[in-house]
Every structure is written in structure tokens, then in C-alpha cells.
N, C-alpha and C positions, 0 to 999 in steps of 0.2 A: 540928753539932747544930742551929744556927739554920736551916741549909738543910733538914734533915729536918723541922723544925717547919713551915716554909713549904710544903713538899711535902704534908705531911699536911693542912694547912689548905686548900690548893687542891683536893686530892682530896675533902675533906669538902664543900666548896662545890659541886663538880661533882656529887657524889652527891646533895646536897640538891636541886640543880636538876633532876637526872634524876627524882628522886622526885616533885617538884612537877609535872613534865610528865606523868609516869605517872598521878598522881592526877587531873590535869585530863582526861586522855584517858579514864580510867575513870569519871569523873563522868557520870551520866546526863544527856542533853540535856533541857532544860525542855520539858515537854509543851505543844504548841501548842493553842490553842482551836480546836475543830472547828466550822466554820461551814457551814451549808446555806443557800446563796443561791438563792432561788426567783425566777425572772423569767419573762417570756413576751411574746408578740406583742401589741402595742398596736393592731394593725390600721390604725387611722387614723394619718395621718402626723404626729402631734403630738410623738412621742418616738422617738428612735433607741434602742430598748430594748436591743439588744445593746451599743451604746456605753455605755449607762448601767450595765448589769450589769458590763461589763468594767472601767469606771472605778471602780466601787465595789469590785470585787475588787482592783484595783490599789491603792486606798487602804488596804485591809485588809492585803494581802500586804506592802506597803512597810513596815508597822510591825514586821514580823518576829514577830508574836505569833499569827498565825492560819494554819490550813490551810483553804482555801476550796474547796468543791465547788459549782459552778454547775449548777442544774437548770432546764430550760426547761419542765418539766411539773409543775404544782402537785399532780397526782395522786400524786406521791411521798408525799404526806401520808397516803395510804391504808395505808402500810406502817409499822406500829409498830416493826418491827425496824430499818428504815432510819433512823427518827427517833432511835432510841436511840444512834446513832453520833455525834450532834451535840450541842454545848453550847448553840448559839444558832441560831435560824432568822431569816434576813434576807429580807424581801420588798422588791423594788426597783421593781416596776412593775405597774400595772393590766393584767390580761390579758383582753382582750375575747373572745378565742377560747374561754375557759373562764369563762362568766358565773357558774357555780356549781360547787362541788366536791361530792362525794358526802357523805352523812351520816357515813360512816366516816371520811373525811378531815377533816371538821369536828370530829368527836369527838376524833380523834387530835391535831389541832393544839391544841385547847383544853386537853385533858388534859396534853399535854406541857408547856405553859406553866404550868398550875396546879400541876404537880408540880415546877416549878423550872427548866425550860428557859427561856432568854432568847428574846425576840422583838424584832426591830428592823424597823420599817416606814418606808419612805422615799418621799417625794414623792407621786405619784399612786397608789401601791400601796394607800393607805388607801381608795380607791374600789372596790377589788376586792369581788366578791360582794355587790352592792348590796342584794339581798333577804335577806342573812344578817345579822340585827340584832346578833347576838353578836360578829361580826367587827368591826363598828364600835365596840362597847364595848371589845373587846380593844385596838383602836388608840387609845382614849382620846378622840380626835376623828377624824372621817373626812370625806373629800370626798364631797359629794352632788351629782350632776349636776343642773344647773339652779339650784342654790342657792349652792354654793361657787364661787369664782372667783379671778381675779387681774387686775391691770392689765397693761399692756405690760411685757414683760421689760425690766429696767433695773438699774442699779447702785443699791443702797440700803444704808442703814445698819442694822446689826444691834446690838441691845443685849444684853449678857450680864446676865441677871436674877439669877443665882446663881453667883458665881465660887468658891463653896466646895464645890459638888457635884463628885464625882470626874470627871464628864464635862467640865465647863467650868472646873474649878479653875485659877485663874491666868490664864484667858483674858480678853482685853479686847474691847470692841466692835470690829467690823470691817465692811468693805464687801464686798459680793458682787454679782456680775452674775448674776441668776437671776430666776425668777418668785417673786413674793411671794404665797404662798397665803393666802387669806382666807375667812372664813365657813365654816371647817371645823365640822362639826356634832357634837354630843354634850354630855353633861353629867356624864360620869364625873369623878371626882376625879383631877386631874393636877398635877404639879409642873413649872412652866414654868422652863426654863433660859435660853432666848433668845427674843427677840421683836423686832418691827419695826412701824413705823407704816405702814399701808396707805392710799395715796391712793384706791384703788378702793373699799374698804369704809368708809373714814373712821374707822378704829378701830385699836387696838393688836392685833396678831395674834401668837399663840404659834407659834413656828417649830421649836423643839426642846423637847420635854417628856417626862416619864417618868410611869409609873404602875406599881402592882403589880397582878398578876392571879393570885390564889391565892398560891403560893410563888414565882411567876415575876416577872421584871422586864421591863417593856416600855419601849422607847425609840421615840419618834416623831420623825423628822427630815423636815421639810417641804421642805428644800433638795433640789436635785438634778435640775434639768431636763435637763442634758446633761453631757458630760465636763468642759467648762470650769467649770461650777458645782461639780461634785463634787470636782474637784481644786484648787479654791480652798483654800489651806493650812488655813484655819480650819475649813472644811466637812469636808475630809478628816480633820482631827483629831477632829471631832465623830463622824464615822462610825467611826473606829478606836476611840476611847475609848467611844463609846456601845455598840458591839458588845461590847467587852470587859466593860463594866459590866453589860450585859444578861446576859452569860454567867456572870459570876463575882461580881458585886456590888462589884467594886473595879476600880481602874485602876492598872496598874504604873507607868506614866509620868505 
């Protein structure tokens, strides 16, 4: 009798195990955040733009939370249908080959963000479309040729200003080998998350900050001169968390 009871118990445990495996197999995979990463030719030899876009994509994909499409033509913004497929638009580099996009592309980008799509702009990408005033406002602060600048690339200390924001929650100050961007222009309302002291400008410079634009969330990340800078663990974390927050308003990790 005891043997029959043990057999029944074992069979019951096996059945429960198989049911658990079946349930896990049937559970739908968590939908990944859809990212449109727009990059382009810098022309002048100041940035290895493909290296930058590839390293940014690597930082995003490594988190396991994103599907990333890289597009080297900002005129993809002319297609409303194309933009509907994405949760967040990531700009990684100033494109000298396309000094301005069409009015339709401008309208589509602004409308997408105003309606709730995320926007993440990185490093020199805020210098894009210099004659388009609203793009600078979208970025919160933007690089202006002849006014903005930086000292020699070096290792510098970064301070986390707000360690309660989902992007920087729990983060501590860190060192990074990068260009310390300074004198970014603009007077839009921004929330600064990380900053550093610039020897070039002799002032405190915001390096990671956010703003709202309509219903959309904007993240500006001034780090990212090259692969080494982008894949600094803390910078890669800002990129992944910042893109997720821009897309969803929260950060899972």
C-alpha cells in the first residue's frame, strides 16, 4: 500500500512538472521595445559614426529589452507608417550630408514625440539641422557650432544629481574617458540627472537630462564620442535605461 502511495506521489510530481514546463512554453514572450536608431555620415573625421551607432546598438541589445533597427537615412522620418512601428527614436550622430530634412519629416518627428513616442539624442546629434529651431527645443539643449565646445578628451568625474529618477536610480558618481560637452545652448525646462565640472567652460555642465515634449519623453545623453566611451558600464546603463524610459516612462531594472 505504501509503495502504491509513493508511486502515485511521484507520478503526481512528474505531472506537475510537465504542466509547469507546458505553461512556460505557452506563455507569450515579453514584447521588446522597438527602437529606430538614426545615424549618418559625419563627413569630417571627428567621429567614427558607424562605430558609434554599432556600439550604441550593442549597449541596447545587451540589455535584452530592445529590438533595434539602424537607419543611415534620416529621411525615413518622411514615412508616418514607418514611424508607427517604433516606440522610441534614437539619434546618435550629427549628419553633415543632410543639413536639413523636409518639412514633412520635421512634422512627422515632432508629431510622433508630441503624441507619446520617446526621443533619445546622443552626443553631437543635438547639432543636427542647425537652422531648425524646434529641433533644438526638442533636444532641450543643443550643440551650436562656434559656441558650444569641449576641452581635450580626458578622464573626468561625473556626479549623479538625481539618484531617484528611473534612469539613474541607485547609480553613484563615476569616471569616464570622453569629451566633456560644454555650453550647450537652450533655455527649455530640463531635469538634470548627471553633470560634471568643465575646465574648458569653467562651469558645471549638464550631461544627462530629460524633458517632456507634448506627451513624449526626451532624454539627452551628451556622452558618447566613441565605442570606448559608449561602452563604459555606467554610460551603457544610461543609454539602455534612458531609451527604455523614453519609450515607456519606466525602467524594468
